[in-house]
C-alpha positions as CSV (number, residue, x, y, z in Angstrom):
1,M,28.1,74.9,91.5
2,Q,29.5,74.8,88.0
3,V,32.8,76.1,86.5
4,C,32.8,78.6,83.6
5,D,35.6,77.9,81.1
6,V,35.5,81.1,79.0
7,C,38.6,82.6,80.4
8,F,41.5,82.1,82.8
9,R,39.4,82.9,85.9
10,G,37.5,79.6,85.8
11,C,34.7,81.1,87.9
12,R,33.0,78.6,90.2
13,I,29.4,79.8,90.0
14,D,26.6,78.7,92.4
15,E,23.1,78.0,91.1
16,G,21.3,81.3,90.4
17,K,24.5,83.3,90.7
18,T,26.7,85.2,88.2
19,G,30.5,85.1,87.6
20,F,33.1,87.9,87.7
21,C,32.1,89.2,84.3
22,G,28.5,89.8,85.3
23,A,27.3,88.1,82.2
24,R,27.6,84.3,82.8
25,S,25.4,82.6,85.2
26,C,24.6,79.1,86.5
27,I,21.0,78.2,85.6
28,D,19.5,74.7,86.0
29,G,23.0,73.3,86.7
30,R,24.8,74.7,83.6
31,I,26.7,77.9,82.7
32,V,24.8,80.1,80.3
33,A,25.2,83.6,78.9
34,S,22.7,85.6,80.9
35,N,23.3,88.6,78.5
36,Y,22.3,86.5,75.4
37,G,20.6,88.9,73.0
38,K,20.5,91.8,75.5
39,I,21.5,94.8,73.5
40,T,22.6,98.0,75.4
41,S,24.1,99.9,72.5
42,A,23.7,100.0,68.7
43,A,25.0,102.4,66.0
44,L,25.9,102.4,62.4
45,D,29.6,103.2,62.5
46,P,32.4,103.7,60.0
47,I,34.6,100.6,59.9
48,E,37.6,102.8,60.8
49,K,36.0,103.5,64.2
50,K,36.5,99.9,65.3
51,P,39.4,100.6,64.5
52,L,40.0,98.7,61.3
53,R,42.1,100.4,58.7
54,D,42.9,97.5,56.3
55,F,39.5,95.7,56.2
56,M,36.8,97.1,53.9
57,P,37.9,100.7,54.2
58,G,35.2,103.3,53.7
59,S,32.5,101.0,54.7
60,M,29.8,101.3,57.4
61,I,28.9,98.6,59.9
62,L,26.1,98.0,62.3
63,S,27.8,97.9,65.7
64,I,26.1,96.3,68.7
65,G,27.0,95.7,72.3
66,S,25.6,94.0,75.4
67,Y,26.8,94.3,79.0
68,G,29.6,92.7,81.1
69,C,33.4,92.3,80.9
70,N,36.0,89.9,82.3
71,L,38.6,92.7,82.7
72,R,38.7,95.6,85.0
73,C,40.3,98.5,83.1
74,P,40.2,101.5,85.4
75,Y,40.2,103.8,82.3
76,C,37.3,102.0,80.5
77,Q,35.6,104.2,77.9
78,N,32.4,102.1,78.0
79,S,32.1,101.6,81.8
80,D,28.4,102.1,81.8
81,I,27.9,98.8,80.0
82,S,31.1,97.0,81.0
83,W,31.6,96.8,84.7
84,S,30.2,99.8,86.5
85,E,27.2,99.4,88.9
86,R,25.0,100.6,86.1
87,A,26.3,97.9,83.8
88,F,24.9,95.1,85.8
89,E,21.5,96.7,86.1
90,F,21.2,95.8,82.4
91,A,20.7,92.2,83.4
92,E,17.2,93.3,84.2
93,D,16.3,96.0,81.8
94,A,18.2,95.6,78.6
95,A,16.2,95.0,75.5
96,C,16.4,91.5,74.2
97,F,16.8,90.6,70.5
98,S,17.2,87.4,68.6
99,P,20.0,86.7,66.1
100,E,17.3,86.9,63.4
101,E,16.2,90.4,64.4
102,I,19.8,91.7,64.5
103,V,20.5,90.2,61.0
104,E,17.3,91.7,59.7
105,S,18.3,95.1,61.0
106,A,21.7,94.8,59.4
107,E,20.1,93.9,56.1
108,N,17.8,96.9,56.3
109,L,20.8,99.2,56.5
110,R,22.5,97.9,53.4
111,D,21.2,101.0,51.5
112,K,23.2,103.2,54.0
113,G,26.4,101.4,53.1
114,N,26.2,98.7,55.8
115,I,28.4,95.6,55.2
116,G,27.5,93.6,58.3
117,I,27.6,93.4,62.0
118,A,30.3,94.4,64.6
119,F,30.2,93.0,68.1
120,T,31.8,95.7,70.2
121,Y,31.3,98.3,73.1
122,N,31.4,95.8,76.0
123,E,33.4,92.6,75.9
124,P,31.7,90.3,73.3
125,L,33.5,87.1,74.4
126,V,31.6,86.9,77.8
127,G,28.5,86.3,75.6
128,Y,30.2,84.4,72.8
129,E,27.2,82.2,72.2
130,F,25.2,85.2,70.9
131,V,28.2,86.3,68.8
132,R,28.5,82.8,67.3
133,D,24.8,82.4,66.5
134,T,24.3,85.9,65.1
135,A,27.5,85.8,63.1
136,R,26.7,82.4,61.6
137,L,23.3,83.7,60.5
138,A,24.9,86.9,59.1
139,H,27.2,84.9,56.9
140,E,24.2,82.9,55.6
141,H,22.8,86.3,54.5
142,G,26.0,87.5,52.8
143,L,26.9,89.9,55.6
144,L,30.4,90.4,57.0
145,T,31.2,90.1,60.7
146,V,33.7,92.0,63.0
147,L,34.7,91.3,66.6
148,V,36.2,94.1,68.8
149,T,37.7,92.4,71.9
150,G,40.2,92.3,74.7
151,G,41.0,88.7,73.7
152,T,40.7,87.2,77.1
153,A,39.2,83.8,76.3
154,G,40.5,80.3,75.8
155,E,41.0,78.0,72.8
156,R,37.5,76.5,73.0
157,V,35.7,79.9,72.7
158,L,38.1,80.9,70.0
159,G,37.2,77.8,68.0
160,E,33.5,78.4,68.5
161,I,33.6,81.9,67.0
162,T,36.4,82.1,64.4
163,P,34.5,80.2,61.6
164,H,32.0,83.0,61.7
165,I,34.1,86.1,62.1
166,D,35.8,87.9,59.2
167,A,37.9,90.5,61.1
168,M,38.9,91.3,64.6
169,N,40.4,94.3,66.4
170,I,42.1,92.9,69.5
171,D,43.4,95.1,72.3
172,L,46.9,94.2,73.2
173,K,46.7,96.6,76.2
174,A,50.4,96.4,77.2
175,F,53.3,94.0,77.1
176,S,53.9,93.3,80.8
177,E,52.4,90.8,83.2
178,R,52.3,93.5,85.8
179,F,50.0,95.7,83.8
180,Y,47.6,92.9,83.0
181,R,47.7,91.4,86.5
182,D,47.7,94.5,88.7
183,L,46.0,97.2,86.7
184,I,43.3,95.4,84.6
185,K,43.0,92.0,86.4
186,G,43.8,90.1,83.2
187,D,46.2,87.5,81.8
188,L,48.7,88.6,79.1
189,E,49.6,85.0,78.0
190,M,45.9,84.2,77.4
191,V,45.6,87.3,75.2
192,K,48.8,86.5,73.3
193,A,47.5,82.9,72.6
194,F,44.1,84.3,71.5
195,I,45.8,86.8,69.1
196,E,47.9,84.1,67.6
197,G,44.9,81.8,67.1
198,A,42.7,84.5,65.7
199,S,45.4,85.6,63.3
200,K,45.5,82.2,61.7
201,A,41.7,82.3,61.1
202,C,40.8,85.8,60.0
203,H,42.0,89.4,59.4
204,V,43.4,90.8,62.7
205,E,44.4,94.3,63.7
206,L,45.8,95.2,67.2
207,T,45.3,98.3,69.3
208,T,47.5,99.5,72.2
209,L,46.3,102.5,74.2
210,I,49.3,104.4,75.6
211,I,48.7,105.4,79.2
212,P,51.2,107.8,80.9
213,G,53.3,106.0,83.5
214,E,51.9,102.6,82.8
215,N,52.8,101.3,79.3
216,D,54.5,104.2,77.6
217,S,58.2,103.3,77.6
218,A,60.1,102.8,74.3
219,E,61.4,99.5,75.7
220,E,58.0,98.0,76.3
221,M,56.8,99.1,72.9
222,G,59.9,97.6,71.3
223,E,59.1,94.3,73.0
224,L,55.5,94.4,72.0
225,A,56.2,95.2,68.4
226,G,58.9,92.6,68.2
227,W,56.5,90.0,69.4
228,V,53.9,91.0,66.8
229,S,56.7,90.9,64.1
230,G,57.5,87.3,65.1
231,L,53.8,86.5,65.0
232,E,53.5,87.9,61.5
233,K,56.3,85.5,60.4
234,R,54.6,82.5,62.1
235,V,51.2,83.1,60.6
236,G,52.3,84.6,57.3
237,K,50.2,87.7,57.5
238,T,50.7,91.4,58.1
239,I,49.1,92.5,61.4
240,P,48.5,96.3,61.7
241,L,49.1,97.9,65.0
242,H,47.1,101.0,66.2
243,V,49.0,103.1,68.8
244,T,46.4,105.3,70.4
245,R,46.2,108.2,72.8
246,F,44.7,107.9,76.3
247,F,42.3,110.4,77.7
248,P,41.3,110.5,81.4
249,R,38.2,108.3,82.0
250,F,36.2,106.4,84.6
251,H,38.5,105.7,87.6
252,M,41.7,107.0,86.0
253,T,41.4,110.7,86.1
254,D,44.6,111.2,88.0
255,R,46.7,112.0,85.0
256,A,46.6,114.0,81.8
257,A,46.0,112.8,78.3
258,T,49.0,111.2,76.7
259,P,51.1,113.8,74.9
260,V,50.7,113.6,71.1
261,K,54.5,113.6,70.8
262,K,54.7,110.4,73.0
263,V,52.2,108.6,70.8
264,I,54.1,109.5,67.7
265,E,57.4,108.5,69.2
266,L,56.1,105.1,70.2
267,A,54.5,104.5,66.8
268,Q,57.9,105.2,65.3
269,V,59.5,102.6,67.7
270,A,56.9,100.1,66.6
271,G,57.6,101.0,62.9
272,K,61.1,99.6,63.3
273,Y,59.5,96.2,63.6
274,L,56.2,96.4,61.7
275,S,55.2,97.7,58.3
276,K,51.8,98.9,59.3
277,V,51.5,101.2,62.3
278,Y,48.7,103.7,62.7
279,T,48.2,106.4,65.3
280,G,44.8,107.1,66.9
281,N,43.1,109.8,69.0
282,I,45.6,112.5,68.1
């Protein structure tokens, strides 16, 4: 048995078994990324779709994803590759690519406006080794790199990837321990620490999905935006916040989509603290 140190869970994994995220296994007495190079999704996307509004606007980026996630968001939009039953079948049948092959594909798309590689769709941090190796090689070839993440990883993992990442969009899913602990099985304090560390190293934008009855109060948005404002002062950078609209998905179809008016109202609350607030999905 070995202990995985990627996130707060500290999964104790027996030989031949896999941890909570479905992507880290104990093989020959050590913890490895069993999803290394296994690509389940790929697309050439506008950079704004990540979403990034203030990093290389108007550009396209090769977006790739694997399988596995260390959170359990019941409204997941990519459940097929994150933590549904189907997701873990990819351990057997996902196509496997080397960092060299991914970088070559990215280079071949330069004539279509591609600026680099985005690690997205599932949670990239549960397979951070592939992110690190591919992003390092991408930089050697003059390509930019983007990470789209829930930010649930510790300082060691952050240090492994940040030298090779140019921009991140990090989900700050709510600003209450209850939401993180009870609804998505996460850890708010780890995410806050990750955001602060990442903000010191590269361009960072944040996204908060507004879910009716869960994180849609003006009070919570004020607390969230106030914390981001304090972070901006500590790191000396502007940190854009995307306030986006929820639609019923996966295991959370028991409520309607967030009213557009509510998203706009909460964006206005955030705007009292922050200079760059964007709305999404409306």
